[in-house]
N, C-alpha and C positions, 0 to 999 in steps of 0.2 A: 490220508484223512490228514489237513492240517492242524496247526496248533494255533490259538489266540490267547494272548496275552492281556490278564484281566489287568484293571490300575493297581492290585498289589504286586503284579509282578509273575502270579503264578499263570500257567499258561493251563488251558482247557482246549480240549477238543472240538473242532467244528468241522463240520462233514459239508464239504464243496463239491456239490454233483453239477456240472456246468451239462444245460441242457447242450443235445447234440447238434441240434439244428437249427441255421441262423434264424429259419423264423422263431422259435421256440424261445432263443437268446431273446432275441428284440420283444415277443412279445414280455418277457418277464424282465427286458429290462425298462420298459414302458408300465407295465405295473408298479415295478419301482417306485419312478419319479412320481407317479399319481399318488404313491403311498407317501412319498417326502413331502408333496405337495400340502396333501390333505392334513399331514403331520404338521407342515409348518403353519398352516391355518389355525390348529391346535395349541401353538404355543399362545397364541393374542385371543382366541375365542372360548370362552370360559363352557366347561362338559365336552368340549369334544376331545378326547384322548390325543397327547402328543407319542410318548414311547411307543405303544402299542403300532401304530402307525409306521414308524421307524425302526422295529422288530419286523415287520410287515415288510418294509422297503428292503431292510439287510437282508431276511430271507429270501424276497425275490433277485436279489443283484447277488448273493450266493451261486444262483443258480445262470446269472448272465453275464457279470461282470465282476471278477474279485478289486478290481481299483473301487469301483461304486461301492461295493460293500466294505471296503477300506476305509473308505471318506466318510460313509457313515458311523462306522466303529470309531473313528476321528472326533468327531463333534464334540466341542467341548464339552457341554451338560449332556446331550444325550448318548452320545457314544457309549461311557462308562455304565450305563440301565440298560442297554441294549445287551453288553460284554456279560453285563451280572445276569438277565433273563436268559443265556444262552446259557450261561454255565450254572443254571439250576438255583442260583442264591437267593431269587425273588426281590421282593420291593422294600425298603424302610417304612417300620411302622407312619410315619409322617406323611410319607410319599401318597401311602394306602387313603390315610384319611384325610388327606386332601383331596386327592384323587375323588371318592366317593363323597363328598362334600361339594366337591364341584358338580359333580353326574345329578346331585339330587338336586343340587338349585338350577340345573339348566330344565330337570324332569321338571317341579313345580315352573318355573315362568312359561316351560312349554304348555306344561296344562292350563294354565291360567288363561294365554291365550289362545288355547284349542279348545276350550271348555265346552262351545258349541258341540264339536265333533269328539262326542263321548268314545267312538270307537278308536282313533287315532290316541286320545288320553290311555287308553284303557294300554293299549300296544308298546305304548310311551314305558308304562307305569311297568307294566313284565317287564319288558325290557331293561327297565331298571334296577328290576327286584334281580333279575338275571346276571348282569354286572357286577352288583354288589355282591352275589353268590360269591360267583366267581375270582372278582378279587380276593373276598374274604378271607376262603375257602381251599380256591385251587393257588394261587398264586402265594409262595411261601413268603413269609414273613420275614427281611434280612437282619440278622441279631448285630447291632452296634458293634463295632471295632473301637475296644480303649487306648487309646493313645498314651504308650509308658510315658512316664515324667522321666524329663532329663536331671 
């Protein structure tokens, strides 16, 4: 088992189990790049999660390419959040509020645009409720770390 270092210099165990067959490693690599692509789109499109797709990408790359996995973990703003997720540290409260707010803004816009198709609106709203529950209840809230005064 390898160890990953978080931004505080502490190490956390990371299970790296490479797929045995070349076909499986290729499939995991492709899935990782798709997740990176969707996550990159999520950087600019409100309502589309970003970090979750990069967490998925790192997980896919952990099964196919340690080099690509490390590339995701080294990304300036996303990498620390992926490492925090892996370490079970959760999300900062502000990030949770922003994620849920933008998700519901996108749900409202989608519901207005799709108001003629009520079954689709119902599915979007139900998935929004599930996503809100997951972020609010299942994802731990990371405590703010006080910086000591000099």
